[in-house]
N, C-alpha and C positions, 0 to 999 in steps of 0.2 A: 504494500500500500504506500503510494507516494505522497509526499507533502508538496503541494504546489507553492512555488515561489516565483511570482512574476514571469509566468510562461516557462519556467524551468521546473522539472520534477526531481525531487530528492528521494532516493530509495536508500534505506538502511537495512542491512542484514548482518547476521552474525552466525558463524559456524564454530562450534565448540567441541573439543574432545576432552572429556573428563577422564583422566587417566587413573590416578590412584592417590590415596592419602597414606601418610606414614607417620609413625610416632604419635598417634592419638593418645592422650592421657588415659590411663586405665580407669575403669569404673571403681569407685571407692567401696568395694565389697569383696566377698571371697572369690567370686567368679572372675572379676577384673576385666573380662572381655566386653565389647560393646557391639550393638547392632546398628551400624551407621548407614545413612544415606546422604546424598548431596542434592541441594536444590540450586537452580539457576534463577536469579531474580533481576528484573529491570527495576532499579531502585528498590522499593519494598514489595513489588508485585512478583509472585512466583510464577514462572512460565514453564518450568520443567523440573522433574524430580527423577533421580536415578532409582534403581532397585535398591533394596536393603541388603547389605552384606553382613551376614550374621557372624558373631563371635570372632571379631578381628579388631586389632588395633592398627592394622595396615591394610585397610580395605581396597581391593582393586575393582574399579567400575568398568573401564573400557567402553564407555558409552559416548555416542556422538549425538549432537543436537544442532539443528539448523532452524532458524526462523527469520522471517521478514519482520522488522521492528516497526510497528505501526504508529509510534508516537515518539516524542522527544524523551530523553532520559539523561541522567547525570552519572549514574554508576551502574556497572554490570557487576553483580555480586553473586558469590557462591557461599552457601552455608552448609556446614556439616552438622547433622542432627543425630542424636542417639535415640532410637525408638524406645519408648516406655509403654508397656502394656497397660499400666494402671493409671498413669498420669499423662499430662501433655508432654510430647517429645521435647527433650532438652537440647538446646543449641550448644555445640562445643566450641566452634570458632567460625570465622568467616574470612573470605577474601573479597575485598571491594576494589575494583579497578575503575578509576575515573575515566569518563568517556575520552577526555583529551589524552589519556595515557595508553589507550588501546593499541595504537600503532607501534608502540615500543615492543609489544609482545607478539606482533602480527606473524602468525604461522610458525612460532617457535614453541617447542616444548619447554615450559618454564615451571620451576618449583616455587610456589608462593607460600610464605609463612602464614599460618592461620592467625588472625587477630581476634582479640576478645570481642564478644557481642555485648554491647551496652545499649540500653534503651535511649540513653542520651545521644548516641551517635547514629541511631537508626532514623534518619530524617529524610523527607522529600517534600516537594511542593514549593509554592511561592506565595508572597503576600504583597498586596498593593497598599502603599502608605502615602498619605499627604501630610506634610508638615508646614505650618504657617506661623511665623513669628510676628507679633504685632505689639505696638506700644500702648500701654494703658496708664492713665493718670487717675490715681485713687482720690477719694474725697479729701484726704489730708494733703493732697498735692504731691505725694510721692510718685515718682515715675518708675515704672517697671515694665518688663516685657512678659507677655504671655505666649506660651507655645501651645498652639492648637494641633493636636495629633488626631488625624482621621484614619481609622482602620477601615478600608473599604471592603476588601474581599480577599479570599485565599483560593488557590487552585491546586488540585492534585495532592492533598494531604494524605498521609498513609492511613490505611484502614487497619486498626489494631484489634486482633481477635474477632474479626468480623464486625467491628463497631467503629464509628467515627462520629463523636459528638463534640466538636471543637469549640474552644473559646480562646480569646487572646488576652494576655496579661501585658499591660503597657507600663513601663517604668521610666522615670527620668533619673539618670545616674550621674552623680557628681561626687566631689570630695566629701561633702557632708550631707548628702541627701540620697534617698532611694525610695521615691514615692511609687506606689503600684496601684493600678486600676485595672478592672476586668470588663470585658464585653459580656453580653449575654451568651449562653450556650446555644449553639445551633445544632439541632438534633438530626441524626441520620443523614449526614451529607459530608463529603470530603471536599466540596467546593462552596464553603459558606460565604454568604453575603452579610457582612456585619454592618457597614454603614454607620459606625458609631464614632463620636468625637470626644476627645478627652483634653482637658485644659491643665497646663502646668505653669506655675508662675516662675519666671526667670528674673530675679532681682539683680540690677546692676549696682555694684558697690560704688562706682566712681560717678562724678558729676558729669552732666551733659557737655558735649562739645558740639561743633557745627554738624558732625555726622550723627544727628539726633535720631535717625531711623536705622542706624546700624548698631549691631551688638559688637562690642569690642572683642577682637580676636582672642586675646588672652583669656577672656571669660568663657567664650564658646568652646575653646579647646578642652576645658575641664568638664564639659557636659556632653552626655550622649543619651540617646533614646534606645531603650531595649524593648523589643516586642517578642514575646514568647507565645507559641501556640501549644495548647494542651488539649488532651482528650479527656473529657469528663467521664471518669470511670466510677462504677458502683462497687468496684472491688475494694477489699480492705487495704490493698497496697497503695491506694491513692491514685491521683490523676497521672496520665502518662505524657511525657514530654514529646512533642511532635516536631520541634524545630524552632529556631529563633533568629533574629537579626539584631545587630547593634549598629545604630546610625549616629555618627558624630554630628553634633549640631553645626559644625563648620561647613557642612554641605549646603547650608542655606545660602541662597544667592543674595545679591544686593536687594532684591525685592522681598526677601525673607520667606520665600516659598520653595518647597521641594516636593515634587510629585514623582514617584518612581515605584517600579516593581522590584522586589528583592527575592532571591533564592533563599530559602530557609537553610540555616547552618546548624551543625551539631553544637551542643553545649560545651563550653570550654572546660577541660579537665573533668569531663563527665565519666570517662571510662574508668573501669576498675584497674588497679595496679596489678596486672598479671604479666608475668614474664612470657614474651611471645614464644620463645623456644619450647615452652611447656605445652603448647597447644597442638604441635605437630605441623605438617605442611601438606599441600595439595598440588598435584601435577596437572597442569592445564595446557591446552593448545587453543588459542583464540584467534580467529580470523574475522575481523570486523571490516565491513565494506560499506562505503557511502558513495552512491552513484549520483552525479548531477547530470540529468538528462535534458538536453535542449529539444525544441520542437523538431519534428522529423526532417524538415528540409535542410537542417544544418548538417545532417549525416549523409546526404545524398552522394557526394563524391567518394567518400570512403566505402559506403555501403555498396555502391555500384562496382567498385574495384573488387570487393570481397565476393560478391555474387558472380562476377565474371570468372571467378576461379573454377566454377563448374563447367565452363565452356572450354574444353580441351582441344577443340578443333582449331582454335586460333593460335594457341601457344602451348608449349609443354607445361604440365601442371607444376613442375618445380619452379617455373617463373611466375606463378600466380601469387596473388596477395596472401591468400590463406596459407599456402605452403611456406611462404617467407615468414609469416608469423610463427609458424612452428619451428623454423630454423633459428630465429633470434631469441625465442623465449627460453629461459633457463630450464623449465620443466615443460614437457610436451602437454601435460595435463592442463597447464595454465591456458594454452591456446585452444585445446580441444573443447573445453566447456562452452565458451561463448560462440565458437565457430559452429559447433553442432546445433546449438539452440537457434542461431541465426539462420542456418541453412534449413532446419526443420520448419521454421516460421515461414520461410519463403518457398517451401516445397522443392528445394534443390539439394536435399541431403543425399539422395541416391546417386545422381550424376557426379557430385563432388567426391563422395566416398569411393565410387567406382574408379574415378580418375586417379586418386592418390593410391588406392589399393593396386591398380594395374601397374603404376610406376614402381611401387615397392616390390611387386612380384617379379617384374623384369630385372630388378637389381639383386634379387635373391638367387644364390647359386645352388643351394642344397634344398630340395623339397621338404626335408625333415625339419628345417628351421623356419618354415614359412609362417609369417605373422607371430613369431615367438618373441620378438624384441619389443621394447617400449617406444615404438615409433609413433608418429603423428597419426598414421592410419589406425593402429591398434587402439590408441587412446580415444580417437573419434568414434570408432565403432563401439567401444565400451560405453561411452557416454550416450550414444544413440540407443543402445539396448536398455540402459537404465531408464531413459525417458520414455521411449516407445513401448518397452516391454514390462513396465512396472505392474500393470494390471494383469498381464499374462502370467507373471510370477505369482501374483496374489491368488488367482484362481487355480493355478497348477500346484503350487507348493504349500500354500498357507495351511490348508486343513491337516495335512500329514505332519508339518512342522509343529503345529499347535499340539497335536496328539503326542508327539515325541516329548515335547517340553512339559506336558502335564502328566504323562504316565510314569516317567522316571524309571523305565526298565533298565536293569544293569546290562551294559553292552561292552564292557572292557574285555578285550581279547589278548592283551599283553600279559603273559603269565607273571611278569615281574610286578605289575601294578594291580593284579587281582587281589580283591579283599578276601579274608578268610571265609566269610559267609557266602561267597559267590562261587558258582560252578562254571568252569570255562566253557563246557559244551552248551549249557543253557544260554550263556552270554552270546556265544557265536550264533545260536539260533535266533535270539532276539535281534541281533544286528543283521543277520541275513534277511529276516522278514522285513525289516525297515528298508534295507537296500533294495530288495525286490519291489516293494510297494512304490518307493520313490522312482526307481528306474521305470516302472510301468506307467506311472502318471506322467513322466516326462516324455517317454517315447510314444504315448498315445495322445499327446497334447498338440501335435502338429497343426491340427485344424484351427487352433486358437492363436497360433503365432501371428503377430501383427504383420500386415501387408508390407510395411516399410522395411521390416527386418527380412522378410522373405525376398524382397527385391535386392537388398544388399547382399544376402547370402548367395543369390543367383549370380550376381556379378562376381563375387569372390570365387565361386566355383568355376565359372567360365574362364576367368583370368588364369587361375592355377592350372586348369586342365590344358589350356592352350600353351602355357609356358613349359610345363613338364609333361609332355605327351606320353612318355614311357611309363611313368608312375601312375598306375590305375587308381590308387587310393588317394591321390592328392586332392581330388575333387571333394572327398569326404573330410580329410584332415584340415583343409582350409576353412571349412565351416565349423567343424567340431572344436577347433582351437578357440573359437569364440563362444559358441552356444553352450558347450560343456565347461571348458576351462575357465572362461571369463564371465559366464552368466549364471548357470545353474549351480556349479560347484561353490563359488563364493557366496551365493545366496543361502545355500545349505550351511556353509561354515559359519557365516555371520548374519543370521536372519534379521537382526535388529538394524543392520546397515541398509537393508533392502525393504524396510517397513513391513516385514513379515511377523516381527515380534516387537513389543514396545521396549524391551530391555535386553541387554546382553544375557545369554543363558547362564545358569549356574555351572560350576566347574564340571560336574558329572555329565550334565546334558551337553555342555560344550564339547567334551571329549567324545561323546556319542556322535555328535554332528560332524566332528573332525574325521572320524573313521568312515562315516557314510560319504562325506564329501570326497575323501581320497579314492574310495572305491568307484563312485559315480564318475569321477574325473578319468580314472583309468579305463572304465568301460566305454566312455565316450571317445577316448583317444584312438581306438582301433589300432593300438601298437602291436607290432609283430610278436614280441615277447612280453607278455603281461607281467610275469613274475619279476622280470628284471626292472620293472618300474618301481618296485618297492624296496627300500633299503632295509625294512624290518622283515625278519623271517616270518613273524606271526601274521603280517598282512599278506605276504605271498601265499602262505598256507590257507588263509581265509579266502583268497581270491580263487582258489581251486573250485569253489562252489559255482563260479560264474564263467568257467572255461568252455561252456557249451556254445555251439555255433548260433543258437537261437538269439543270444544276446547281441552278437555282432550283426546278425541280420536285422534285428529290431532297430539298432542304432542306424544302420544304413538306410532302412526304409524311412525312418524319422528324418534323417538328413536330406534324403531325396525329396521328401514332402515339403520341408521348410525352405528348400532352395529352388523351388519352382516359382518363378516370378509371376506375381499377380493372380495366383490361382485362388486364394482365399480372401474374402472380405471380412474383416473383423466385425463390422457393423451387423453382419448377419448372425453372429453368435448370440444365442438366447440365454446363455448362462449368466445369472446375476453376478456382478462383480462388486465385492465389498470395497467401498471407497474410503469411508471414515466411520469411526464409532467411538463412543465415550459417554461418560456421565455429564449431564447438564441439568439445569433447573428450568422447568417450563411453567407457563401460565396460559390458559386458553382465554381468548377474548370473550367478553359477555358476562363474566362473573364479577362479584363485588371487588372493590379495590382493596379492601383490608381483610385480614384474616389469614391464618396459617394455611388453610386449605387451598388458597389461590396458587401457591407456589410449591411444586413437588419435584424432588430429584428423580430423574428418569434416565434409563440407558437409551441413548439415541444411536441409530444405525442408518447409514446411507449406502445404497447400492445404485447401480445405473438404472434400476427399475423403480425404486420407491424409497421414501424417507419415513422411518418408523421410530416409535419409542416404546420402551418396555419397562416394566416395574424394576427389573434387574437384568443383568446379562444372562442370556440363555433362555429366558422365559418368552412366552408368546407375546406378540405385538398388542399393545393397548390401543394404538392408533396407527394407521397406515395412510400415507399421502402419496399417491402415484406421482411420478416426476412430472407428468403432463399437467397436473393440477397446481404446480408451483408457478405462480404468476409473477412473483418478484421476491427477492431476498435482500433486505436492507437493514441498516442499523436502526436501533430505537433510541430516541433521546433519553438521556439519563433521568431527566426530570419527570418522566412518565411514572416511574415507580421508585424513584430515588435509589436506583440500582445501576451499577456499572456493567459494561460488557454485555449489553442486551441487544438482540437483533430479532427481526420478525420474518417469519415465513408466510407470505401472503397467498391465500387460497381463494377460490371463487366465493365462498360463503363467509369466511372469517380469516383472521390472522392468528398464527400461533406465535406467542411471545416466549423467547428463550433467553436465558442468561448463561453465558459460557463462563469457564473457570477463570480466565484471564484475557487480556487484550489480544495476545497471540492466538489463542484458541478461537476467540470470536472472529478474528480476521480469517483464519483458516476455514472455519465452517461457512462463513459468508461467501468466500471465494469459491469453494468447491460446490456449494449448493447453487450458486449463480451459474457456474460453468455447466453443470449437469442439466440445468433447466433452460439454458440459453436459447435453444431452438424451439421452445414452446411457442405455438402460433399466437396464443392469447396473452403473451407477456405484457405486463402493464408498462405504460410510459411514465406514469406519475404514481406517487404513493404518499401516505401520511407518515411523517417522521416521528410523530408522537402517538400515544395510545388513544383508543376510544374509551373514555371513562365518564361516568356520571351523566350519560346522555349526550355527550358531544366529543368531538376530536380536540385534544388539547392544543394542537398546532394551529388549526385554522378556525376553531370554534364552531364548525358546521355541526348540526345536530343529526343529520341523516347518517346512519351507520354505513350505508353503501355509497356515500358521497365520493366523487372523484378525488383522487389525491391532489395535494397542493404543492408537491415538490417533485421535480423530475427524477426518475429512477437513474441509478448509476449503472447504466448498461455498457455495451460496447466491448465486452470480453469475447474472445473467440469461443466457438462452440466446442472445439475439440479439447476434452479434459486433459488428455495426456500431453499434448504439445502446446500448452498455454505459454506463449513466449512473448516478451516485449522486444520487438526487433530493434528499436532505438536504444533500449537499455543495453542490449548485447553489443551493439555497434560502439556505444560509449565505452564499454569495458575493453573492447578490442583497441580502441583509440588509446586508452590508458596503458595497455600493454606495449603498444608501439612507442608511446611517449617514454615509458620506463626504459625500454631497450633501444632507445634512439642511437646510442653509441654503437651497438651491434649492427644496426641498419647501415650506418656510415661505413663500418668495417666490411660489410657485405658488398657495398658499392665499390670499395677499393678492391675487393677480391674479384669482382666482375671485370674491373678494368685490367687487373693483372692477368687474369686468365684470357681475356680477349686479346690483349696486346702481345703477350709473350707465348701463349699457347704451349707452355712447357710445364715442368714440374711446379706444383703449387708451393707457395710459401707455407710454412707450418702453421702460421696463425690463421690462414684462410682454409685449411684442410677440413675444418669441421662443417663447412657449408656445402650443401648439395646444389651445384649449379650446372645444369645441362646446357642452357643457352645463355651465355653471358650478356649478350646484347638485349634480349627480351627481359632478362632478370633485372638488368640495370634500368631499363625503361620503367618497369613496374616499381622498382625501388624509388625512383625519382617521383613518381605519382603518389606513392605512399607518403613520402616525406612532405610533399606539398599539402596533401589532405590533412596530415597530422598537424602541420604548422598552422593551417587555417583554423582548425578546431582549438588549438592551443591559444591562439589569439582571442577567440571568442570566449573561452573560459577565463582568460585573464581580464578581459573587459567586464565580464559579468561580476567577477570578484571585486574589481575596483569600484564598479557602480554600487555593489551591495555595501561595500565599506563606507562609501559616501552617504548612503541613505540610512545606514543603521544608527539607531538611537539606543545607547546603553541606558538601561533602566526602563525600556518599553516592555510590554507584556511578552513580546517575542524574545527579547534579549535582556532578562532581568540583571540587576547588579549581582555579581557573584557567579555569572555564567562563564566559568573558566574555560570550558570547551570552546565557546565562541571566541573568547580572547585569544586562545591558542590558535584557532583557525585564522583569525585576522593576522596574527603575527606571522604565521606560515605564508600567507598570501602576500604579505608585504615584502617577504624575503624572496619569493619565487620570481622567476623570470622566464621568458619564452626562449625556446631553442633558436639559435641562429646557425643555419646550415648552408 
C-alpha cells in the first residue's frame, strides 16, 4: 500500500529473518528452562509472532517474515517472551531499531543485545500543542506574563492490554516550580481530541525595558513545558505512561506563539538498571526497502529498453538491458526478482526466459551440468515458479505436509540417531509411505501446472534437446532440474518459506521432511546410478524401495505432460485453492451498536470459490459468501466502532464488518479479497467508508440502508491473483540497481571497447563479463546510462523540492522525526552521477 506524495508513490516493505537467540537468562526455578517466542512489532503494534521453542535458553527460530508496511513508523522492534501457562506471558528483552538506522543492518546477519523492556520506554504517537505567551497587568499594577498551553489532539497512541483511555498531564518546569494540570480522560480511543487550554503565570523579576512584549532570554531558558500522556488504568498498579514531550519556552517566537506537532518520547531515566549482557542476544537479518515511484511516463525509456530484451531477433540476448543487469549486479538474485515481476506484468516472461535459457544452453559443454549453476537464467526461472506456481504448490503439497506436521510419526532411519523407543523397520515404513504419497501427488498433478510454467519448460526442453542430440535424457533432466530440484524439493524441506506452513517445523518433523525431500529430489533427477547420489549408506539402502522402473516412468510421463506448451489452462481447474485463512473478529450489519454479542472471533477462510467463516478451525462454515457476491472490499473508518484495522466486505444485501489483528493483516486481507473478486461484473464504483448505525450512514448521513455510496471505490488492481505486479515499482527498483552498480556499467563499457578494438585476449578485470557482440552491448550500455541519469535527475529534483516545502513541526513531519532529519541530511549530501 503506497503513500501518495504529490504525484509520487512511496512503498515501504521489510523482509526479516529471525535466526536465533542465545544466553537467555534462566527461569528462577528448579527447571530453569524457558518456552520462548519472538514477536515483530511496528512501534507497539505486533505484526508477526514466531512459534514457541520449548525448554531452551538458546532458542532457534529460523523463520522468515515479509510485509508491505502500510503506515509510517518510528521503530521496528523485536520482543522475546516467555510463555506462562497460568499468567500473562512475561517479556524478557527487546531489540528496537530506529527507522533511520535500518540501512546500517541492511541484508547483514547481525547479533543484537536484548535491552530491558520498560513501560517508560514503550512509547509511540504524536501530540499537537499550541503555546501562546501574553502580557497581563494585574489590579495592583504588577506586570507578568501568562503562558496559555493548548493541548489539541494526539494520534497513534499505543493500545495497552487492549485498552486506551488517555489523558494529558501538563506541567511548567523551572528552578523553583513544577505546576501540573490534567485534561479530561478520553475513553476508548488512541486518537483523542482534547481541545483543552491551561494557563500558567510566568512572572518576570526585572523591570520593563522598551522590549515590553518580549520575555527576557535568560528567564525563558530556565523554563520548559512538559506534556505527558497517560493511560487511565483501573489496575492496582496505577496509570501507564504513554509518552511525553519537553518544550523549552525559548521556542516562542517574537510574536510569542508556537504551534507544532511533536513525536512523543520515552521518559528520561525510566528504564530499570539491568545489565544488558544478562538478557542475552538475538540474531536478525533485516532488509528494509523504501521505493519512491514516479508516474508511469517517467519510466518509459528504461522500461522500453528492458522489455526489448525479449526481442532476440534484433540482437543477441547478452547485449540486452536485462542481461546486462544480471552481469553488473553482485548477486544474480538481486536482478532476477524485479526482472521476472516486470516481464510477468507485461506478459513477456516466456520469450525472455526462452532467450536467456537458449544462450546458456549453447554455452554449456556437458549435458550433466545443464542449469546447475546460479546463473541469471536459473534465478529467473526460480522466481517465476515461486510467483506463478505458489497456488499449484498449495493444492498439491499442503494437505500431505499438514498431515506430516500434525501426526509426528517417527521416521528416523539413521541407526546412529535412532531413539531407544523406536524401531528402525517401523520408521522406514513410515517414511516410505510418506515418500510414496508425496511422489504420487506430484506426478499426478501435471494437469494443474500453470500454463506459464508449462511454456517455459517446453522451451527448456527444446533448447536442451537441440543442443545435445545424442543424450536422450537431457530433455527430461533440463526440466526436472527445476521442477524437482528447485521447486518441489525445497518446498518439502522448508514449507514455511513457501507458505505451506505458518512456522518452521519442529526438529523431529524437520528431519522427516529433510529425508523425504532428499528422496523426492533423487527420484526426480533420473540419475543413472541412484545409490551413488547418497553419501549416507542408510539413505542408499532406503532408496532400494524405489528402484522399480514404474517410478522412472511416472517421472517421465509427468515431465512430458508439464513441458507440453499451452496444453492446459489453469482457469479450467475446478479444485478450490486455499488463498488465506486466520482468526479475525466480525460484526454483521443491522445489529445494535453496543453489546458483546455484536463482535465475535471467527476463523475466516478464503478460496478462489468462496469466503467463509467458522466458529473455529476445522468446523463447518457458519456463513459462506460466493466470490461472485463480493461487490467491493474497502477499509472502514475507525470512528464507526472506535476500533482499528477494520474493513468491510460488501455484498448485495449487506456489508460484513471485520476487524483484523493488525494493520499488516488488514492490508493483506483487503488486497487478496479485492484481487479475487476483481472480475465480478457487478462490482461497485462507490461505497460508504463508515458504518450504517442508528438508522443512517455515519459518513454521508443518508438514512436509506441501500443508498448509493458516497466515496469512490479503490479499484484498478489486476484480476490475476498470482501475478499482481506494479510495473512502475519494479522499473524503479531496476533503476536503483543500475544506479548502485553504475561503476560496473562504466567498466563494462570499457570492456566492450577493449574487446572491439583489440579482439584479442581479454584483460583480467573484464573477464567476468559475458559479451558476445561488443558493439551492440556498448550501444545498449550507452542507452542505459542515459535513462538512469535522467531518472537520477528527476529524483534529485523531487528531493530538493520536498526539502523546500517541508515544515518541521507539521503533522506530516513532527518535531523529533529523526528518520526524516536523517533523510534530509542524506539528500543534501547526495549528488547525481556524471558520466
